[in-house]
Backbone atoms as SQL, in Angstrom:
CREATE TABLE atoms (id INTEGER PRIMARY KEY, chain TEXT, resi INTEGER, resn TEXT, atom TEXT, x REAL, y REAL, z REAL);
INSERT INTO atoms VALUES
  (1, 'A', 1, 'MET', 'N', 88.688, 93.402, 60.364),
  (2, 'A', 1, 'MET', 'CA', 89.096, 92.431, 61.357),
  (3, 'A', 1, 'MET', 'C', 90.450, 92.813, 61.968),
  (4, 'A', 2, 'ARG', 'N', 91.343, 93.286, 61.150),
  (5, 'A', 2, 'ARG', 'CA', 92.660, 93.676, 61.640),
  (6, 'A', 2, 'ARG', 'C', 92.559, 94.860, 62.606),
  (7, 'A', 3, 'ALA', 'N', 91.694, 95.821, 62.303),
  (8, 'A', 3, 'ALA', 'CA', 91.498, 96.973, 63.178),
  (9, 'A', 3, 'ALA', 'C', 90.905, 96.532, 64.517),
  (10, 'A', 4, 'PHE', 'N', 89.998, 95.578, 64.476),
  (11, 'A', 4, 'PHE', 'CA', 89.389, 95.063, 65.700),
  (12, 'A', 4, 'PHE', 'C', 90.449, 94.411, 66.597),
  (13, 'A', 5, 'LYS', 'N', 91.351, 93.649, 65.996),
  (14, 'A', 5, 'LYS', 'CA', 92.417, 93.009, 66.765),
  (15, 'A', 5, 'LYS', 'C', 93.342, 94.040, 67.396),
  (16, 'A', 6, 'ARG', 'N', 93.618, 95.119, 66.670),
  (17, 'A', 6, 'ARG', 'CA', 94.465, 96.179, 67.210),
  (18, 'A', 6, 'ARG', 'C', 93.794, 96.863, 68.401),
  (19, 'A', 7, 'VAL', 'N', 92.507, 97.171, 68.253),
  (20, 'A', 7, 'VAL', 'CA', 91.776, 97.812, 69.352),
  (21, 'A', 7, 'VAL', 'C', 91.743, 96.895, 70.562),
  (22, 'A', 8, 'LEU', 'N', 91.503, 95.626, 70.332),
  (23, 'A', 8, 'LEU', 'CA', 91.472, 94.656, 71.423),
  (24, 'A', 8, 'LEU', 'C', 92.835, 94.551, 72.102),
  (25, 'A', 9, 'THR', 'N', 93.897, 94.538, 71.335),
  (26, 'A', 9, 'THR', 'CA', 95.244, 94.454, 71.882),
  (27, 'A', 9, 'THR', 'C', 95.592, 95.694, 72.699),
  (28, 'A', 10, 'VAL', 'N', 95.287, 96.873, 72.171),
  (29, 'A', 10, 'VAL', 'CA', 95.567, 98.120, 72.892),
  (30, 'A', 10, 'VAL', 'C', 94.755, 98.172, 74.180),
  (31, 'A', 11, 'ALA', 'N', 93.511, 97.769, 74.130),
  (32, 'A', 11, 'ALA', 'CA', 92.672, 97.763, 75.338),
  (33, 'A', 11, 'ALA', 'C', 93.225, 96.794, 76.379),
  (34, 'A', 12, 'ALA', 'N', 93.664, 95.632, 75.931),
  (35, 'A', 12, 'ALA', 'CA', 94.202, 94.639, 76.860),
  (36, 'A', 12, 'ALA', 'C', 95.499, 95.124, 77.511),
  (37, 'A', 13, 'LEU', 'N', 96.290, 95.890, 76.788),
  (38, 'A', 13, 'LEU', 'CA', 97.550, 96.384, 77.334),
  (39, 'A', 13, 'LEU', 'C', 97.376, 97.623, 78.209),
  (40, 'A', 14, 'THR', 'N', 96.391, 98.459, 77.917),
  (41, 'A', 14, 'THR', 'CA', 96.219, 99.690, 78.692),
  (42, 'A', 14, 'THR', 'C', 95.310, 99.523, 79.901),
  (43, 'A', 15, 'ALA', 'N', 94.438, 98.542, 79.900),
  (44, 'A', 15, 'ALA', 'CA', 93.512, 98.365, 81.034),
  (45, 'A', 15, 'ALA', 'C', 94.254, 98.162, 82.351),
  (46, 'A', 16, 'PRO', 'N', 95.255, 97.284, 82.413),
  (47, 'A', 16, 'PRO', 'CA', 95.975, 97.144, 83.689),
  (48, 'A', 16, 'PRO', 'C', 96.690, 98.431, 84.110),
  (49, 'A', 17, 'LEU', 'N', 97.206, 99.183, 83.165),
  (50, 'A', 17, 'LEU', 'CA', 97.874, 100.435, 83.478),
  (51, 'A', 17, 'LEU', 'C', 96.896, 101.434, 84.078),
  (52, 'A', 18, 'VAL', 'N', 95.722, 101.553, 83.491),
  (53, 'A', 18, 'VAL', 'CA', 94.707, 102.481, 84.004),
  (54, 'A', 18, 'VAL', 'C', 94.255, 102.055, 85.391),
  (55, 'A', 19, 'MET', 'N', 94.003, 100.764, 85.581),
  (56, 'A', 19, 'MET', 'CA', 93.574, 100.272, 86.893),
  (57, 'A', 19, 'MET', 'C', 94.685, 100.446, 87.926),
  (58, 'A', 20, 'GLY', 'N', 95.932, 100.229, 87.534),
  (59, 'A', 20, 'GLY', 'CA', 97.051, 100.393, 88.452),
  (60, 'A', 20, 'GLY', 'C', 97.209, 101.832, 88.903),
  (61, 'A', 21, 'CYS', 'N', 97.050, 102.771, 87.992),
  (62, 'A', 21, 'CYS', 'CA', 97.151, 104.187, 88.358),
  (63, 'A', 21, 'CYS', 'C', 96.011, 104.597, 89.275),
  (64, 'A', 22, 'ALA', 'N', 94.820, 104.078, 89.031),
  (65, 'A', 22, 'ALA', 'CA', 93.696, 104.383, 89.910),
  (66, 'A', 22, 'ALA', 'C', 93.945, 103.809, 91.299),
  (67, 'A', 23, 'GLY', 'N', 94.487, 102.611, 91.360),
  (68, 'A', 23, 'GLY', 'CA', 94.807, 102.006, 92.660),
  (69, 'A', 23, 'GLY', 'C', 95.888, 102.766, 93.383),
  (70, 'A', 24, 'LEU', 'N', 96.872, 103.250, 92.660),
  (71, 'A', 24, 'LEU', 'CA', 97.951, 104.025, 93.263),
  (72, 'A', 24, 'LEU', 'C', 97.422, 105.332, 93.833),
  (73, 'A', 25, 'ALA', 'N', 96.522, 105.992, 93.102),
  (74, 'A', 25, 'ALA', 'CA', 95.951, 107.243, 93.582),
  (75, 'A', 25, 'ALA', 'C', 95.131, 107.022, 94.845),
  (76, 'A', 26, 'SER', 'N', 94.368, 105.950, 94.900),
  (77, 'A', 26, 'SER', 'CA', 93.566, 105.703, 96.094),
  (78, 'A', 26, 'SER', 'C', 94.432, 105.239, 97.260),
  (79, 'A', 27, 'ALA', 'N', 95.581, 104.642, 96.997),
  (80, 'A', 27, 'ALA', 'CA', 96.447, 104.154, 98.060),
  (81, 'A', 27, 'ALA', 'C', 97.110, 105.297, 98.825),
  (82, 'A', 28, 'GLN', 'N', 97.209, 106.470, 98.234),
  (83, 'A', 28, 'GLN', 'CA', 97.833, 107.597, 98.899),
  (84, 'A', 28, 'GLN', 'C', 97.060, 108.013, 100.142),
  (85, 'A', 29, 'GLU', 'N', 95.747, 107.775, 100.163),
  (86, 'A', 29, 'GLU', 'CA', 94.930, 108.170, 101.300),
  (87, 'A', 29, 'GLU', 'C', 95.177, 107.273, 102.507),
  (88, 'A', 30, 'GLY', 'N', 95.357, 105.993, 102.289),
  (89, 'A', 30, 'GLY', 'CA', 95.540, 105.067, 103.391),
  (90, 'A', 30, 'GLY', 'C', 96.554, 104.001, 103.033),
  (91, 'A', 31, 'LEU', 'N', 97.811, 104.362, 103.002),
  (92, 'A', 31, 'LEU', 'CA', 98.879, 103.444, 102.646),
  (93, 'A', 31, 'LEU', 'C', 98.845, 102.224, 103.541),
  (94, 'A', 32, 'SER', 'N', 98.915, 101.049, 102.926),
  (95, 'A', 32, 'SER', 'CA', 98.934, 99.815, 103.694),
  (96, 'A', 32, 'SER', 'C', 99.594, 98.738, 102.858),
  (97, 'A', 33, 'ALA', 'N', 100.542, 98.040, 103.442),
  (98, 'A', 33, 'ALA', 'CA', 101.200, 96.926, 102.766),
  (99, 'A', 33, 'ALA', 'C', 101.472, 95.846, 103.809),
  (100, 'A', 34, 'ASP', 'N', 101.137, 94.621, 103.466),
  (101, 'A', 34, 'ASP', 'CA', 101.308, 93.508, 104.395),
  (102, 'A', 34, 'ASP', 'C', 101.949, 92.320, 103.692),
  (103, 'A', 35, 'TYR', 'N', 102.714, 91.547, 104.444),
  (104, 'A', 35, 'TYR', 'CA', 103.304, 90.317, 103.929),
  (105, 'A', 35, 'TYR', 'C', 103.263, 89.284, 105.044),
  (106, 'A', 36, 'GLY', 'N', 102.911, 88.089, 104.701),
  (107, 'A', 36, 'GLY', 'CA', 102.895, 87.021, 105.685),
  (108, 'A', 36, 'GLY', 'C', 103.236, 85.684, 105.047),
  (109, 'A', 37, 'LYS', 'N', 103.945, 84.856, 105.781),
  (110, 'A', 37, 'LYS', 'CA', 104.286, 83.527, 105.311),
  (111, 'A', 37, 'LYS', 'C', 104.314, 82.613, 106.519),
  (112, 'A', 38, 'GLY', 'N', 103.741, 81.434, 106.388),
  (113, 'A', 38, 'GLY', 'CA', 103.700, 80.515, 107.502),
  (114, 'A', 38, 'GLY', 'C', 103.826, 79.082, 107.037),
  (115, 'A', 39, 'ALA', 'N', 104.172, 78.209, 107.970),
  (116, 'A', 39, 'ALA', 'CA', 104.293, 76.783, 107.662),
  (117, 'A', 39, 'ALA', 'C', 104.063, 75.991, 108.938),
  (118, 'A', 40, 'PHE', 'N', 103.613, 74.765, 108.776),
  (119, 'A', 40, 'PHE', 'CA', 103.472, 73.874, 109.917),
  (120, 'A', 40, 'PHE', 'C', 103.777, 72.457, 109.469),
  (121, 'A', 41, 'VAL', 'N', 104.142, 71.635, 110.435),
  (122, 'A', 41, 'VAL', 'CA', 104.428, 70.232, 110.148),
  (123, 'A', 41, 'VAL', 'C', 104.004, 69.406, 111.358),
  (124, 'A', 42, 'ALA', 'N', 103.498, 68.241, 111.081),
  (125, 'A', 42, 'ALA', 'CA', 103.162, 67.278, 112.131),
  (126, 'A', 42, 'ALA', 'C', 103.440, 65.894, 111.555),
  (127, 'A', 43, 'ASN', 'N', 104.403, 65.187, 112.153),
  (128, 'A', 43, 'ASN', 'CA', 104.740, 63.850, 111.675),
  (129, 'A', 43, 'ASN', 'C', 105.275, 63.013, 112.829),
  (130, 'A', 44, 'GLN', 'N', 105.868, 61.881, 112.535),
  (131, 'A', 44, 'GLN', 'CA', 106.355, 60.987, 113.568),
  (132, 'A', 44, 'GLN', 'C', 107.514, 61.574, 114.380),
  (133, 'A', 45, 'ASN', 'N', 108.170, 62.609, 113.876),
  (134, 'A', 45, 'ASN', 'CA', 109.291, 63.229, 114.581),
  (135, 'A', 45, 'ASN', 'C', 108.875, 64.339, 115.529),
  (136, 'A', 46, 'GLY', 'N', 107.674, 64.892, 115.357),
  (137, 'A', 46, 'GLY', 'CA', 107.210, 65.983, 116.205),
  (138, 'A', 46, 'GLY', 'C', 106.244, 66.876, 115.453),
  (139, 'A', 47, 'ALA', 'N', 105.992, 68.036, 116.017),
  (140, 'A', 47, 'ALA', 'CA', 105.077, 69.001, 115.399),
  (141, 'A', 47, 'ALA', 'C', 105.619, 70.402, 115.599),
  (142, 'A', 48, 'GLY', 'N', 105.416, 71.238, 114.611),
  (143, 'A', 48, 'GLY', 'CA', 105.905, 72.605, 114.717),
  (144, 'A', 48, 'GLY', 'C', 105.156, 73.564, 113.823),
  (145, 'A', 49, 'VAL', 'N', 105.289, 74.826, 114.140),
  (146, 'A', 49, 'VAL', 'CA', 104.675, 75.892, 113.360),
  (147, 'A', 49, 'VAL', 'C', 105.638, 77.079, 113.363),
  (148, 'A', 50, 'GLY', 'N', 105.632, 77.840, 112.278),
  (149, 'A', 50, 'GLY', 'CA', 106.460, 79.032, 112.172),
  (150, 'A', 50, 'GLY', 'C', 105.805, 80.054, 111.269),
  (151, 'A', 51, 'ALA', 'N', 106.101, 81.320, 111.473),
  (152, 'A', 51, 'ALA', 'CA', 105.506, 82.372, 110.648),
  (153, 'A', 51, 'ALA', 'C', 106.420, 83.589, 110.594),
  (154, 'A', 52, 'LEU', 'N', 106.225, 84.361, 109.543),
  (155, 'A', 52, 'LEU', 'CA', 106.924, 85.619, 109.319),
  (156, 'A', 52, 'LEU', 'C', 105.876, 86.616, 108.868),
  (157, 'A', 53, 'GLU', 'N', 105.819, 87.790, 109.492),
  (158, 'A', 53, 'GLU', 'CA', 104.833, 88.803, 109.147),
  (159, 'A', 53, 'GLU', 'C', 105.477, 90.180, 109.165),
  (160, 'A', 54, 'SER', 'N', 105.141, 91.001, 108.159),
  (161, 'A', 54, 'SER', 'CA', 105.585, 92.388, 108.107),
  (162, 'A', 54, 'SER', 'C', 104.418, 93.248, 107.660),
  (163, 'A', 55, 'SER', 'N', 104.352, 94.480, 108.148),
  (164, 'A', 55, 'SER', 'CA', 103.282, 95.376, 107.719),
  (165, 'A', 55, 'SER', 'C', 103.746, 96.825, 107.772),
  (166, 'A', 56, 'VAL', 'N', 103.159, 97.618, 106.888),
  (167, 'A', 56, 'VAL', 'CA', 103.377, 99.061, 106.844),
  (168, 'A', 56, 'VAL', 'C', 101.998, 99.695, 106.749),
  (169, 'A', 57, 'SER', 'N', 101.723, 100.688, 107.588),
  (170, 'A', 57, 'SER', 'CA', 100.427, 101.364, 107.570),
  (171, 'A', 57, 'SER', 'C', 100.640, 102.831, 107.922),
  (172, 'A', 58, 'PRO', 'N', 99.599, 103.647, 107.852),
  (173, 'A', 58, 'PRO', 'CA', 99.750, 105.054, 108.233),
  (174, 'A', 58, 'PRO', 'C', 100.173, 105.225, 109.698),
  (175, 'A', 59, 'ASP', 'N', 99.945, 104.210, 110.522),
  (176, 'A', 59, 'ASP', 'CA', 100.288, 104.298, 111.939),
  (177, 'A', 59, 'ASP', 'C', 101.707, 103.862, 112.251),
  (178, 'A', 60, 'GLY', 'N', 102.362, 103.122, 111.344),
  (179, 'A', 60, 'GLY', 'CA', 103.725, 102.685, 111.609),
  (180, 'A', 60, 'GLY', 'C', 104.097, 101.433, 110.833),
  (181, 'A', 61, 'ILE', 'N', 105.198, 100.812, 111.248),
  (182, 'A', 61, 'ILE', 'CA', 105.694, 99.594, 110.612),
  (183, 'A', 61, 'ILE', 'C', 105.903, 98.525, 111.687),
  (184, 'A', 62, 'ALA', 'N', 105.818, 97.262, 111.282),
  (185, 'A', 62, 'ALA', 'CA', 105.999, 96.170, 112.239),
  (186, 'A', 62, 'ALA', 'C', 106.558, 94.945, 111.517),
  (187, 'A', 63, 'HIS', 'N', 107.312, 94.150, 112.258),
  (188, 'A', 63, 'HIS', 'CA', 107.862, 92.900, 111.732),
  (189, 'A', 63, 'HIS', 'C', 107.927, 91.895, 112.877),
  (190, 'A', 64, 'ALA', 'N', 107.556, 90.648, 112.591),
  (191, 'A', 64, 'ALA', 'CA', 107.633, 89.599, 113.603),
  (192, 'A', 64, 'ALA', 'C', 107.876, 88.262, 112.924),
  (193, 'A', 65, 'GLU', 'N', 108.623, 87.410, 113.603),
  (194, 'A', 65, 'GLU', 'CA', 108.811, 86.045, 113.133),
  (195, 'A', 65, 'GLU', 'C', 108.952, 85.138, 114.345),
  (196, 'A', 66, 'PHE', 'N', 108.446, 83.907, 114.208),
  (197, 'A', 66, 'PHE', 'CA', 108.504, 82.974, 115.325),
  (198, 'A', 66, 'PHE', 'C', 108.468, 81.540, 114.822),
  (199, 'A', 67, 'PHE', 'N', 108.859, 80.622, 115.716),
  (200, 'A', 67, 'PHE', 'CA', 108.638, 79.203, 115.479),
  (201, 'A', 67, 'PHE', 'C', 108.430, 78.513, 116.823),
  (202, 'A', 68, 'ILE', 'N', 107.678, 77.433, 116.785),
  (203, 'A', 68, 'ILE', 'CA', 107.445, 76.585, 117.952),
  (204, 'A', 68, 'ILE', 'C', 107.579, 75.139, 117.485),
  (205, 'A', 69, 'TRP', 'N', 108.337, 74.349, 118.218),
  (206, 'A', 69, 'TRP', 'CA', 108.561, 72.945, 117.857),
  (207, 'A', 69, 'TRP', 'C', 108.370, 72.074, 119.093),
  (208, 'A', 70, 'ALA', 'N', 107.665, 70.984, 118.943),
  (209, 'A', 70, 'ALA', 'CA', 107.455, 70.039, 120.042),
  (210, 'A', 70, 'ALA', 'C', 107.789, 68.639, 119.552),
  (211, 'A', 71, 'ASP', 'N', 108.588, 67.928, 120.353),
  (212, 'A', 71, 'ASP', 'CA', 108.925, 66.544, 120.024),
  (213, 'A', 71, 'ASP', 'C', 109.112, 65.769, 121.329),
  (214, 'A', 72, 'GLU', 'N', 109.724, 64.623, 121.256),
  (215, 'A', 72, 'GLU', 'CA', 109.892, 63.774, 122.438),
  (216, 'A', 72, 'GLU', 'C', 110.783, 64.407, 123.499),
  (217, 'A', 73, 'ASN', 'N', 111.573, 65.405, 123.120),
  (218, 'A', 73, 'ASN', 'CA', 112.468, 66.083, 124.064),
  (219, 'A', 73, 'ASN', 'C', 111.817, 67.271, 124.763),
  (220, 'A', 74, 'GLY', 'N', 110.648, 67.678, 124.314),
  (221, 'A', 74, 'GLY', 'CA', 109.961, 68.820, 124.917),
  (222, 'A', 74, 'GLY', 'C', 109.499, 69.820, 123.872),
  (223, 'A', 75, 'VAL', 'N', 109.314, 71.040, 124.312),
  (224, 'A', 75, 'VAL', 'CA', 108.829, 72.122, 123.455),
  (225, 'A', 75, 'VAL', 'C', 109.882, 73.214, 123.410),
  (226, 'A', 76, 'SER', 'N', 110.143, 73.743, 122.220),
  (227, 'A', 76, 'SER', 'CA', 111.089, 74.849, 122.079),
  (228, 'A', 76, 'SER', 'C', 110.519, 75.851, 121.087),
  (229, 'A', 77, 'GLY', 'N', 111.062, 77.055, 121.107),
  (230, 'A', 77, 'GLY', 'CA', 110.578, 78.075, 120.188),
  (231, 'A', 77, 'GLY', 'C', 111.415, 79.327, 120.262),
  (232, 'A', 78, 'SER', 'N', 111.054, 80.274, 119.424),
  (233, 'A', 78, 'SER', 'CA', 111.762, 81.541, 119.355),
  (234, 'A', 78, 'SER', 'C', 110.822, 82.596, 118.802),
  (235, 'A', 79, 'PHE', 'N', 111.018, 83.852, 119.207),
  (236, 'A', 79, 'PHE', 'CA', 110.230, 84.972, 118.710),
  (237, 'A', 79, 'PHE', 'C', 111.125, 86.188, 118.550),
  (238, 'A', 80, 'VAL', 'N', 110.972, 86.911, 117.456),
  (239, 'A', 80, 'VAL', 'CA', 111.668, 88.169, 117.206),
  (240, 'A', 80, 'VAL', 'C', 110.633, 89.145, 116.673),
  (241, 'A', 81, 'GLY', 'N', 110.577, 90.336, 117.229),
  (242, 'A', 81, 'GLY', 'CA', 109.634, 91.346, 116.767),
  (243, 'A', 81, 'GLY', 'C', 110.233, 92.732, 116.847),
  (244, 'A', 82, 'SER', 'N', 109.809, 93.603, 115.955),
  (245, 'A', 82, 'SER', 'CA', 110.251, 94.989, 115.982),
  (246, 'A', 82, 'SER', 'C', 109.183, 95.850, 115.326),
  (247, 'A', 83, 'GLY', 'N', 109.236, 97.139, 115.591),
  (248, 'A', 83, 'GLY', 'CA', 108.266, 98.034, 114.991),
  (249, 'A', 83, 'GLY', 'C', 108.520, 99.479, 115.366),
  (250, 'A', 84, 'ALA', 'N', 107.817, 100.343, 114.711),
  (251, 'A', 84, 'ALA', 'CA', 107.890, 101.773, 114.993),
  (252, 'A', 84, 'ALA', 'C', 106.534, 102.372, 114.661),
  (253, 'A', 85, 'SER', 'N', 106.116, 103.341, 115.438),
  (254, 'A', 85, 'SER', 'CA', 104.841, 104.013, 115.165),
  (255, 'A', 85, 'SER', 'C', 105.056, 105.510, 115.249),
  (256, 'A', 86, 'TRP', 'N', 104.144, 106.256, 114.665),
  (257, 'A', 86, 'TRP', 'CA', 104.249, 107.704, 114.685),
  (258, 'A', 86, 'TRP', 'C', 102.858, 108.303, 114.713),
  (259, 'A', 87, 'ASN', 'N', 102.790, 109.538, 115.131),
  (260, 'A', 87, 'ASN', 'CA', 101.541, 110.257, 115.231),
  (261, 'A', 87, 'ASN', 'C', 101.346, 111.051, 113.940),
  (262, 'A', 88, 'ASN', 'N', 100.208, 110.878, 113.289),
  (263, 'A', 88, 'ASN', 'CA', 99.943, 111.547, 112.017),
  (264, 'A', 88, 'ASN', 'C', 99.038, 112.765, 112.163),
  (265, 'A', 89, 'ASP', 'N', 99.187, 113.531, 113.223),
  (266, 'A', 89, 'ASP', 'CA', 98.334, 114.722, 113.407),
  (267, 'A', 89, 'ASP', 'C', 98.742, 115.818, 112.489);
């Protein structure tokens, strides 16, 4: 029983490592990483939405963030974006 617990423990600890290395090896072919976060609100004071997005891919990098707010005074908002691309020939 003790040997079985040891084998189970070692398998549980090494499985994520093996899967992570396999994922890392496959990621070299098509690197891609993305992040996004967003929020919205609608209440008696007004309504608004905002988001933040970033990405990295074999074609380049990009970042954008924005918000839009509407209330009794009108509509307002803001946008910021940047990026870079390259040719992978």
